[in-house]
VOBA-1610 file (N, C-alpha, C; in pm, whole numbers, padded with zeros to 5 digits, always signed):
BEGIN
Unk-00913+00407+00995Unk-00867+00361+00860Unk-00755+00415+00808Unk-00661+00361+00784Unk-00523+00449+00722Unk-00555+00462+00578Unk-00551+00606+00557Unk-00554+00668+00432Unk-00444+00726+00338Unk-00322+00716+00434Unk-00196+00801+00389Unk-00111+00758+00473Unk+00023+00717+00391Unk+00169+00689+00488Unk+00259+00763+00420Unk+00362+00793+00505Unk+00487+00862+00447Unk+00598+00803+00555Unk+00699+00759+00467Unk+00811+00702+00563Unk+00906+00645+00471Unk+01005+00608+00541Unk+01126+00532+00453Unk+01108+00371+00415Unk+01167+00339+00299Unk+01154+00194+00254Unk+01238+00126+00334Unk+01206+00013+00423Unk+01289-00064+00510Unk+01296-00171+00441Unk+01205-00226+00354Unk+01222-00367+00270Unk+01151-00385+00190Unk+01200-00442+00077Unk+01122-00480-00048Unk+01098-00657-00024Unk+00994-00700-00041Unk+00975-00858-00045Unk+00867-00884-00125Unk+00898-00955-00276Unk+00795-00990-00353Unk+00710-00877-00394Unk+00581-00895-00361Unk+00477-00786-00416Unk+00447-00669-00292Unk+00535-00676-00209Unk+00506-00593-00081Unk+00623-00508-00039Unk+00629-00410+00034Unk+00729-00338+00126Unk+00679-00325+00243Unk+00773-00280+00325Unk+00773-00264+00475Unk+00818-00113+00453Unk+00749+00003+00488Unk+00776+00104+00529Unk+00775+00157+00658Unk+00878+00217+00703Unk+00905+00260+00832Unk+00863+00420+00860Unk+00753+00432+00929Unk+00684+00552+00976Unk+00717+00587+01112Unk+00815+00651+01127Unk+00862+00697+01280Unk+00889+00559+01346Unk+00925+00463+01311Unk+00955+00360+01392Unk+00880+00220+01389Unk+00745+00230+01321Unk+00687+00134+01305Unk+00678+00115+01168Unk+00679-00046+01141Unk+00700-00094+01020Unk+00572-00123+00945Unk+00499-00066+00856Unk+00393-00133+00798Unk+00401-00212+00667Unk+00376-00302+00657Unk+00334-00412+00537Unk+00250-00352+00439Unk+00286-00308+00312Unk+00208-00274+00231Unk+00205-00334+00084Unk+00100-00402+00047Unk+00087-00478-00093Unk+00096-00348-00192Unk+00190-00352-00290Unk+00196-00263-00401Unk+00210-00331-00518Unk+00193-00267-00627Unk+00207-00294-00777Unk+00330-00270-00828Unk+00386-00321-00956Unk+00525-00302-00982Unk+00549-00187-00989Unk+00484-00071-01045Unk+00502+00067-01042Unk+00574+00134-00902Unk+00502+00069-00798Unk+00526+00121-00682Unk+00681+00055-00637Unk+00674-00061-00681Unk+00794-00139-00609Unk+00928-00088-00695Unk+00902-00030-00822Unk+01034+00047-00924Unk+01066+00150-00826Unk+00992+00251-00780Unk+00999+00365-00717Unk+01062+00341-00556Unk+01017+00252-00516Unk+01048+00181-00367Unk+01212+00169-00383Unk+01289+00248-00327Unk+01441+00229-00286Unk+01469+00226-00130Unk+01531+00105-00073Unk+01556+00098+00052Unk+01630+00226+00091Unk+01566+00288+00187Unk+01617+00379+00245Unk+01568+00520+00222Unk+01493+00515+00101Unk+01422+00650+00060Unk+01281+00682+00108Unk+01280+00807+00119Unk+01126+00825+00178Unk+01013+00820+00051Unk+00917+00761+00087Unk+00809+00717-00001Unk+00675+00753+00066Unk+00571+00836-00006Unk+00449+00851+00029Unk+00351+00764-00100Unk+00255+00718+00003Unk+00170+00640-00051Unk+00020+00666-00015Unk-00071+00646-00076Unk-00215+00672-00044Unk-00233+00523-00013Unk-00317+00486+00083Unk-00324+00365+00137Unk-00483+00326+00155Unk-00540+00189+00082Unk-00687+00148+00108Unk-00637+00023+00218Unk-00727+00049+00320Unk-00713-00054+00428Unk-00821-00167+00391Unk-00779-00282+00400Unk-00890-00373+00348Unk-00895-00482+00494Unk-01037-00455+00544Unk-01036-00532+00699Unk-01149-00653+00669Unk-01086-00743+00714Unk-01154-00888+00725Unk-01162-00943+00861Unk-01267-01037+00886Unk-01247-01079+01031Unk-01116-01156+01056Unk-01051-01192+00986Unk-00924-01266+00996Unk-00805-01204+00937Unk-00778-01092+00901Unk-00708-01028+00826Unk-00706-00871+00816Unk-00626-00798+00812Unk-00614-00630+00793Unk-00515-00620+00678Unk-00521-00574+00550Unk-00426-00562+00458Unk-00428-00413+00405Unk-00312-00377+00391Unk-00269-00232+00326Unk-00244-00264+00190Unk-00320-00157+00112Unk-00272-00139-00043Unk-00197-00025-00064Unk-00108-00011-00124Unk-00037+00134-00139Unk-00043+00165-00310Unk-00071+00301-00323Unk-00087+00353-00452Unk+00024+00482-00455Unk+00087+00521-00567Unk+00150+00626-00590Unk+00058+00758-00597Unk-00058+00735-00649Unk-00139+00846-00714Unk-00293+00834-00650Unk-00339+00938-00590Unk-00500+00928-00553Unk-00556+00852-00664Unk-00551+00890-00768Unk-00649+00830-00885Unk-00623+00680-00896Unk-00520+00630-00867Unk-00498+00496-00884Unk-00569+00454-00753Unk-00576+00497-00657Unk-00652+00435-00539Unk-00787+00451-00570Unk-00838+00547-00612Unk-00981+00564-00675Unk-01030+00465-00782Unk-00938+00405-00863Unk-00961+00312-00983Unk-00983+00165-00893Unk-00865+00148-00791Unk-00879+00042-00723Unk-01015+00044-00676Unk-01056+00142-00561Unk-01190+00121-00501Unk-01317+00095-00603Unk-01295+00145-00700Unk-01413+00119-00821Unk-01410-00021-00843Unk-01302-00084-00876Unk-01302-00198-00903Unk-01321-00311-00826Unk-01316-00313-00695Unk-01359-00404-00569Unk-01470-00364-00559Unk-01565-00250-00591Unk-01669-00242-00561Unk-01757-00326-00658Unk-01706-00400-00774Unk-01778-00462-00862Unk-01784-00597-00779Unk-01935-00650-00782Unk-01967-00796-00711Unk-01871-00901-00781Unk-01792-00977-00685Unk-01708-01088-00717Unk-01575-01038-00758Unk-01536-00911-00729Unk-01384-00868-00744Unk-01355-00817-00612Unk-01247-00875-00578Unk-01183-00848-00470Unk-01032-00804-00464Unk-00972-00785-00376Unk-00839-00706-00371Unk-00728-00754-00437
//
């Protein structure tokens, strides 16, 4: 499970970014506050929630660990998904 990534913003696309971490590009779904701070070519550190399903693996990125904890609590409620 991926819990933290630090790298250079390679691309912003809709509600996601591609973060280049030592030559590997990770597509990470992010909220508008993260998009605002994600400037192409700049370093960005994110706390990551890794969501695994049988047909998909998704990464969700957060600037603060408390935001990640809130997200984890919300998706823990029955009927609410990422």
